[in-house]
C-alpha positions as semicolon CSV with decimal commas, in nm:
position;residue;x (nm);y (nm);z (nm)
1;M;10,506;10,581;11,931
2;T;10,871;10,557;11,830
3;R;10,978;10,742;11,517
4;L;11,262;10,568;11,339
5;H;11,470;10,590;11,029
6;C;11,370;10,224;11,043
7;G;11,705;10,149;11,200
8;L;11,715;10,192;11,579
9;A;11,458;9,921;11,642
10;G;11,665;9,678;11,439
11;V;11,958;9,738;11,672
12;L;11,737;9,676;11,974
13;L;11,605;9,353;11,828
14;L;11,958;9,229;11,772
15;L;12,060;9,325;12,125
16;I;11,782;9,122;12,284
17;G;11,847;8,829;12,057
18;A;11,524;8,834;11,859
19;P;11,545;8,599;11,560
20;S;11,603;8,747;11,217
21;V;11,350;8,651;10,954
22;L;11,642;8,571;10,725
23;M;11,741;8,299;10,969
24;A;11,388;8,167;11,015
25;A;11,321;7,827;10,865
26;E;10,947;7,879;10,821
27;Q;10,770;8,099;10,571
28;P;10,540;8,359;10,730
29;N;10,170;8,361;10,662
30;I;10,073;8,687;10,490
31;I;9,746;8,877;10,528
32;L;9,697;9,188;10,313
33;I;9,397;9,404;10,404
34;N;9,315;9,667;10,142
35;C;9,036;9,920;10,201
36;D;8,851;10,101;9,923
37;D;8,887;10,481;9,934
38;L;8,991;10,498;10,301
39;G;9,153;10,834;10,378
40;Y;9,502;10,896;10,515
41;G;9,349;11,052;10,827
42;D;9,057;10,811;10,871
43;I;9,210;10,586;11,139
44;G;9,315;10,675;11,490
45;C;9,683;10,592;11,456
46;F;9,699;10,834;11,161
47;G;9,527;11,115;11,348
48;S;9,153;11,053;11,324
49;T;8,950;11,187;11,616
50;R;8,614;11,105;11,456
51;H;8,651;10,732;11,399
52;R;8,700;10,468;11,667
53;T;8,960;10,224;11,532
54;P;9,104;10,048;11,839
55;N;9,199;9,732;11,653
56;I;9,394;9,901;11,375
57;D;9,552;10,121;11,642
58;R;9,645;9,799;11,826
59;M;9,813;9,681;11,507
60;A;10,014;10,002;11,494
61;A;10,113;9,975;11,861
62;G;10,244;9,626;11,793
63;G;10,395;9,708;11,455
64;M;10,496;9,990;11,224
65;R;10,321;10,284;11,059
66;L;10,444;10,370;10,709
67;T;10,374;10,741;10,676
68;S;10,518;10,795;10,326
69;Y;10,355;10,491;10,167
70;Y;10,226;10,550;9,813
71;V;9,990;10,380;9,576
72;T;10,032;10,444;9,205
73;S;9,694;10,595;9,124
74;G;9,417;10,796;9,284
75;V;9,158;10,539;9,172
76;C;9,089;10,168;9,206
77;S;9,188;9,957;8,905
78;P;9,528;10,114;8,827
79;S;9,623;10,103;9,195
80;R;9,526;9,737;9,227
81;A;9,712;9,646;8,909
82;S;10,030;9,781;9,069
83;L;9,965;9,602;9,396
84;M;9,931;9,268;9,220
85;T;10,218;9,306;8,970
86;G;10,471;9,536;9,139
87;C;10,455;9,767;8,835
88;Y;10,330;10,114;8,749
89;P;9,984;10,102;8,585
90;R;10,116;10,231;8,253
91;R;10,373;9,952;8,242
92;V;10,096;9,691;8,241
93;N;9,857;9,916;8,044
94;L;9,590;9,934;8,310
95;H;9,605;10,309;8,364
96;V;9,274;10,335;8,173
97;D;9,012;10,093;8,045
98;H;8,950;10,006;7,680
99;K;8,738;10,321;7,635
100;G;8,987;10,552;7,805
101;D;8,794;10,571;8,134
102;W;8,994;10,572;8,454
103;V;8,880;10,237;8,599
104;L;8,746;9,908;8,465
105;F;8,370;9,864;8,436
106;P;8,137;9,563;8,415
107;Q;8,155;9,369;8,089
108;G;8,483;9,541;8,008
109;K;8,709;9,419;7,729
110;K;9,028;9,499;7,918
111;G;9,181;9,334;8,223
112;L;9,499;9,220;8,389
113;N;9,693;9,020;8,131
114;P;9,713;8,653;8,236
115;D;10,077;8,662;8,123
116;E;10,160;8,903;8,406
117;V;10,299;8,741;8,719
118;T;10,095;8,839;9,023
119;M;10,180;8,847;9,390
120;A;9,950;8,548;9,436
121;E;10,134;8,349;9,168
122;V;10,472;8,423;9,326
123;L;10,348;8,303;9,665
124;K;10,161;8,004;9,524
125;D;10,478;7,891;9,348
126;A;10,653;7,919;9,685
127;G;10,407;7,673;9,837
128;Y;10,139;7,905;9,975
129;A;9,765;7,843;9,982
130;T;9,611;8,160;9,835
131;A;9,270;8,325;9,865
132;I;9,107;8,658;9,790
133;V;8,797;8,772;9,978
134;G;8,643;9,098;9,855
135;K;8,682;9,336;9,563
136;W;8,904;9,240;9,267
137;H;8,853;9,514;9,002
138;L;9,111;9,391;8,751
139;G;8,867;9,253;8,494
140;D;8,543;9,056;8,513
141;Q;8,589;8,828;8,214
142;P;8,685;8,465;8,293
143;E;9,041;8,515;8,168
144;F;9,094;8,800;8,415
145;L;8,934;8,660;8,732
146;P;9,148;8,597;9,043
147;T;9,129;8,220;9,003
148;R;9,317;8,261;8,674
149;Q;9,575;8,490;8,841
150;G;9,718;8,273;9,117
151;F;9,439;8,256;9,372
152;D;9,307;7,915;9,479
153;R;8,981;8,062;9,608
154;Y;8,771;8,372;9,551
155;F;8,468;8,511;9,732
156;G;8,358;8,864;9,654
157;I;8,249;9,127;9,405
158;P;8,466;9,163;9,093
159;Y;8,444;9,544;9,080
160;S;8,321;9,843;9,282
161;N;8,005;9,810;9,489
162;D;7,841;10,105;9,307
163;M;7,855;9,922;8,972
164;G;7,518;9,757;9,010
165;W;7,165;9,865;9,094
166;T;7,197;9,951;9,464
167;D;7,134;10,322;9,528
168;R;7,120;10,397;9,154
169;K;6,815;10,537;8,981
170;D;6,951;10,435;8,643
171;R;7,032;10,085;8,525
172;R;7,356;10,157;8,345
173;Y;7,515;9,836;8,475
174;P;7,397;9,475;8,507
175;P;7,303;9,356;8,858
176;L;7,596;9,343;9,099
177;P;7,738;8,988;9,112
178;L;7,874;8,806;9,416
179;L;8,113;8,531;9,309
180;R;8,246;8,217;9,466
181;D;8,548;8,125;9,258
182;E;8,411;8,183;8,904
183;A;8,039;8,123;8,968
184;V;7,784;8,396;9,042
185;I;7,608;8,286;9,361
186;E;7,402;8,602;9,424
187;Q;7,286;8,913;9,241
188;E;7,266;9,244;9,425
189;P;7,372;9,106;9,766
190;D;7,264;9,301;10,073
191;Q;7,559;9,536;10,114
192;R;7,487;9,593;10,483
193;Y;7,646;9,257;10,549
194;L;7,937;9,258;10,304
195;T;8,201;9,338;10,564
196;Q;8,064;9,070;10,798
197;R;8,049;8,811;10,521
198;Y;8,399;8,894;10,400
199;T;8,528;8,861;10,756
200;K;8,359;8,524;10,805
201;E;8,506;8,390;10,479
202;A;8,850;8,523;10,568
203;I;8,847;8,361;10,911
204;E;8,730;8,029;10,767
205;F;9,025;8,036;10,526
206;I;9,268;8,117;10,807
207;R;9,133;7,835;11,023
208;S;9,149;7,581;10,742
209;H;9,510;7,673;10,660
210;A;9,644;7,738;11,009
211;E;9,933;7,498;10,944
212;G;10,048;7,747;10,679
213;P;10,190;7,897;10,484
214;F;9,895;8,093;10,348
215;F;9,833;8,422;10,168
216;L;9,502;8,596;10,231
217;Y;9,416;8,907;10,031
218;L;9,120;9,089;10,190
219;P;9,020;9,390;9,974
220;H;8,715;9,539;10,146
221;S;8,438;9,691;9,937
222;M;8,395;9,967;10,196
223;P;8,405;10,257;10,261
224;H;8,355;10,320;9,888
225;W;8,018;10,473;9,797
226;P;7,749;10,361;9,869
227;Q;7,862;10,304;10,226
228;Y;7,689;10,034;10,424
229;A;7,732;9,879;10,767
230;S;7,546;9,612;10,961
231;E;7,303;9,693;11,243
232;D;7,589;9,662;11,492
233;F;7,755;9,972;11,342
234;A;7,500;10,162;11,133
235;G;7,425;10,504;11,281
236;K;7,672;10,464;11,566
237;S;7,976;10,660;11,450
238;A;8,037;11,034;11,467
239;N;8,077;11,057;11,088
240;G;7,763;10,919;10,928
241;K;7,769;10,625;10,690
242;W;8,136;10,676;10,615
243;G;8,235;10,646;10,978
244;D;8,000;10,351;11,032
245;S;8,168;10,152;10,756
246;V;8,519;10,246;10,873
247;E;8,445;10,134;11,227
248;E;8,308;9,803;11,101
249;I;8,630;9,749;10,902
250;D;8,816;9,809;11,227
251;W;8,598;9,542;11,393
252;S;8,682;9,306;11,105
253;T;9,054;9,368;11,154
254;G;9,019;9,289;11,522
255;Q;8,842;8,962;11,445
256;I;9,131;8,857;11,222
257;L;9,398;8,954;11,478
258;D;9,208;8,765;11,746
259;V;9,181;8,443;11,548
260;L;9,557;8,452;11,482
261;T;9,613;8,467;11,857
262;E;9,357;8,194;11,921
263;L;9,525;7,962;11,672
264;G;9,871;8,037;11,807
265;I;9,999;8,169;11,475
266;D;10,019;8,540;11,554
267;G;10,399;8,527;11,560
268;Q;10,406;8,345;11,227
269;T;10,184;8,593;11,044
270;L;10,259;8,926;10,878
271;V;9,950;9,149;10,854
272;L;9,949;9,464;10,641
273;F;9,661;9,716;10,640
274;M;9,633;9,983;10,368
275;S;9,401;10,177;10,137
276;D;9,387;10,150;9,759
277;N;9,392;10,529;9,707
278;G;9,322;10,856;9,882
279;G;8,995;10,910;10,061
280;A;8,681;11,038;9,890
281;V;8,639;11,365;10,080
282;R;8,294;11,440;9,939
283;H;8,164;11,120;10,094
284;G;8,315;11,179;10,439
285;A;8,682;11,081;10,419
286;S;8,969;11,273;10,575
287;N;9,317;11,289;10,424
288;R;9,452;11,539;10,676
289;P;9,713;11,679;10,687
290;L;9,749;11,606;10,316
291;K;9,607;11,813;10,032
292;G;9,353;11,665;9,791
293;G;9,199;11,322;9,778
294;K;9,074;11,042;9,560
295;G;9,143;11,077;9,188
296;G;9,418;11,337;9,208
297;T;9,795;11,361;9,235
298;F;9,818;11,585;9,537
299;E;9,952;11,387;9,832
300;G;9,599;11,308;9,952
301;G;9,530;11,119;9,633
302;Q;9,818;10,871;9,641
303;R;9,983;10,877;9,984
304;V;9,777;10,639;10,198
305;C;9,771;10,506;10,551
306;C;9,961;10,181;10,598
307;V;10,020;9,969;10,908
308;V;10,225;9,647;10,910
309;R;10,267;9,402;11,196
310;W;10,465;9,083;11,252
311;P;10,550;9,021;11,618
312;G;10,916;8,952;11,678
313;H;11,020;9,062;11,330
314;I;10,880;9,414;11,281
315;P;10,957;9,654;11,568
316;A;10,656;9,747;11,779
317;G;10,534;10,105;11,802
318;A;10,756;10,221;11,517
319;T;10,703;10,482;11,247
320;C;10,888;10,479;10,914
321;D;10,874;10,793;10,698
322;E;11,096;10,660;10,418
323;L;10,931;10,652;10,076
324;T;10,768;10,312;10,018
325;T;10,506;10,199;9,766
326;S;10,243;9,932;9,712
327;M;10,461;9,803;9,425
328;D;10,719;9,701;9,686
329;L;10,498;9,436;9,842
330;L;10,546;9,178;9,566
331;P;10,929;9,169;9,588
332;T;10,922;9,199;9,967
333;F;10,674;8,915;10,013
334;A;10,869;8,708;9,759
335;R;11,184;8,751;9,966
336;L;11,010;8,651;10,290
337;A;10,845;8,350;10,127
338;G;11,157;8,230;9,952
339;G;10,982;8,298;9,621
340;T;11,114;8,433;9,295
341;V;11,051;8,776;9,145
342;P;11,009;8,753;8,765
343;A;11,345;8,817;8,601
344;D;11,220;8,832;8,242
345;R;11,043;9,170;8,274
346;A;11,072;9,507;8,442
347;I;10,937;9,521;8,797
348;D;10,916;9,869;8,949
349;G;10,877;9,763;9,311
350;Q;11,172;9,710;9,545
351;D;11,234;9,485;9,844
352;I;11,171;9,701;10,154
353;W;11,230;9,438;10,423
354;S;11,528;9,634;10,557
355;L;11,287;9,919;10,634
356;L;11,011;9,701;10,779
357;S;11,252;9,511;11,003
358;G;11,415;9,831;11,127
359;Q;11,766;9,755;11,008
360;P;12,025;10,019;11,103
361;G;12,067;10,292;10,842
362;A;11,796;10,156;10,610
363;R;11,675;10,405;10,352
364;S;11,417;10,402;10,076
365;P;11,532;10,203;9,773
366;H;11,352;10,450;9,544
367;E;11,544;10,730;9,377
368;V;11,218;10,857;9,230
369;F;10,844;10,804;9,238
370;F;10,609;10,902;8,954
371;Y;10,251;11,025;9,001
372;Y;10,025;10,955;8,704
373;R;9,665;11,062;8,663
374;M;9,521;10,826;8,403
375;D;9,763;10,857;8,108
376;T;9,934;11,178;8,220
377;L;10,252;11,214;8,424
378;E;10,167;11,494;8,666
379;C;10,430;11,481;8,942
380;V;10,772;11,345;9,033
381;R;10,909;11,289;9,383
382;A;11,278;11,245;9,465
383;G;11,376;11,253;9,830
384;K;11,194;11,539;10,001
385;W;11,118;11,718;9,674
386;K;10,800;11,691;9,471
387;L;10,776;11,857;9,131
388;R;10,440;11,907;8,963
389;V;10,502;11,895;8,588
390;A;10,140;11,894;8,470
391;M;9,787;11,943;8,596
392;T;9,518;11,796;8,373
393;R;9,227;11,952;8,561
394;R;9,298;12,322;8,509
395;K;9,073;12,601;8,390
396;S;9,358;12,821;8,270
397;T;9,464;12,799;7,906
398;E;9,810;12,936;7,987
399;P;10,105;12,693;7,970
400;F;10,157;12,516;8,301
401;V;10,460;12,632;8,499
402;P;10,622;12,355;8,708
403;Q;10,573;12,381;9,084
404;L;10,814;12,250;9,347
405;F;10,728;12,150;9,704
406;D;10,949;12,050;9,995
407;L;10,744;11,770;10,151
408;S;10,966;11,755;10,460
409;E;10,853;12,107;10,553
410;D;10,529;12,142;10,357
411;I;10,335;11,817;10,356
412;A;10,019;12,005;10,256
413;E;10,180;12,142;9,937
414;T;10,097;12,504;10,012
415;T;10,415;12,684;9,900
416;D;10,577;12,663;9,557
417;V;10,955;12,698;9,600
418;A;11,056;12,635;9,239
419;G;11,203;12,982;9,202
420;A;11,441;12,926;9,493
421;H;11,565;12,587;9,372
422;P;11,609;12,588;8,993
423;E;11,871;12,312;9,013
424;V;11,621;12,080;9,186
425;V;11,357;12,160;8,927
426;S;11,602;12,074;8,650
427;R;11,701;11,746;8,814
428;L;11,342;11,632;8,864
429;Q;11,245;11,736;8,512
430;A;11,521;11,505;8,385
431;L;11,372;11,222;8,594
432;A;11,031;11,300;8,443
433;E;11,181;11,255;8,098
434;Q;11,303;10,911;8,200
435;A;10,946;10,816;8,292
436;R;10,811;10,949;7,963
437;R;11,059;10,738;7,767
438;D;10,999;10,424;7,972
439;L;10,632;10,439;8,076
440;G;10,497;10,695;7,832
441;D;10,295;11,010;7,883
442;G;9,965;11,113;7,727
443;D;9,927;10,962;7,382
444;S;10,298;10,880;7,361
445;A;10,375;10,517;7,445
446;G;10,678;10,418;7,651
447;T;10,939;10,166;7,545
448;G;10,883;9,965;7,865
449;Q;10,507;9,920;7,839
450;R;10,345;9,578;7,812
451;E;10,006;9,479;7,675
452;A;9,698;9,449;7,894
453;G;9,464;9,154;7,858
454;F;9,190;9,206;7,600
455;V;8,869;9,016;7,518
456;E;8,677;9,130;7,211
457;D;8,350;8,952;7,292
458;A;8,311;9,058;7,656
459;R;7,996;8,940;7,831
460;A;7,818;9,041;8,150
461;L;7,842;8,809;8,448
462;T;7,477;8,867;8,539
463;G;7,152;8,948;8,359
464;A;7,106;9,225;8,106
465;R;7,041;9,582;8,212
466;R;6,682;9,672;8,283
């Protein structure tokens, strides 16, 4: 697999006369596959030896791996808010729910503000048919549902698959709802078949919109706990239920790639595969060689696997290690679609097409990236340097001393080199202060924050708790 500064392949494409997307008359179809809790090291092309993922590996062989691709939170709702809006969670006030918990829950009062402009709305305005199949997790009240946020169609579960009765002895939540658009069509669906059903719905949408352009967002419910897989995959991996569900997601990805080929639209379709946050190690995930996992701000919590493929436009077999983020997808997709990024508000994401297309000399557009855990700024990355400025889960009562890591040499964050580089520490601390002023930190609000959506009289989508 070719390792690039995302530049050499661009030269090769120009030499052989491959068309530039900027010269293309047609808008590409876009398929965004987002897994729930999948680990950095859970797929073969990112080093897994326990999971069989030939279809995702095929994507990587025909496209590009992004190895320094970050999401903005170690948990679901904040990460998904950034994906949809191109903004840090604190900017759109979805870093915590209305009670201060770290994700949104059923019958929650808080959700993605309908005044925010989502990726789906940008693409819909550019003439795209839009659909989401799978997990939403940005609010379950009518005002917050995907069909009010730019999606023409919705089929899926509006929050995590553990927020129902399946595998729970208690009844803290109402029954898990399966929605079609805004109507509940089932309660407590058989989770063994969720991945299959999502795949079937996704393929039906692709077939019915093969003339394009279309945007399909496929956020899988798996491998989040409780993990389930159909009889075709259950008990057949080398890593228990976790591996079973991962291998079925790989099957699903293969089905989607195959239908694109069948319909003759493979070359007109960009497919991006990612995870919403770091893997849940206690349930079977691997984030190797990164430290930490879901929920935290070590690299394993927010650096996730990402593969992107668009034949003839993204160089095949390439690897890009420049810093990229999930917030970048909105402006990048807008550029490819001929859409418009909102100009009346701050957007934290940047157009990364120069990186994806392998243009000579392309570098990350980000001077800095901020790692938040709920309301707290914990780390700052600039170039190869990562400075930990806080750690909310500490037993010590002593003041926290900042720690500096050189990620180019120490991806596992094993050696604090702050003492050897005081000038770097000072520079990154100044960047942290910029974040605190703009986005806020702890109980202190930032000047650049916007209001989340809020519904005082929130109601459950399904029957009352038992």
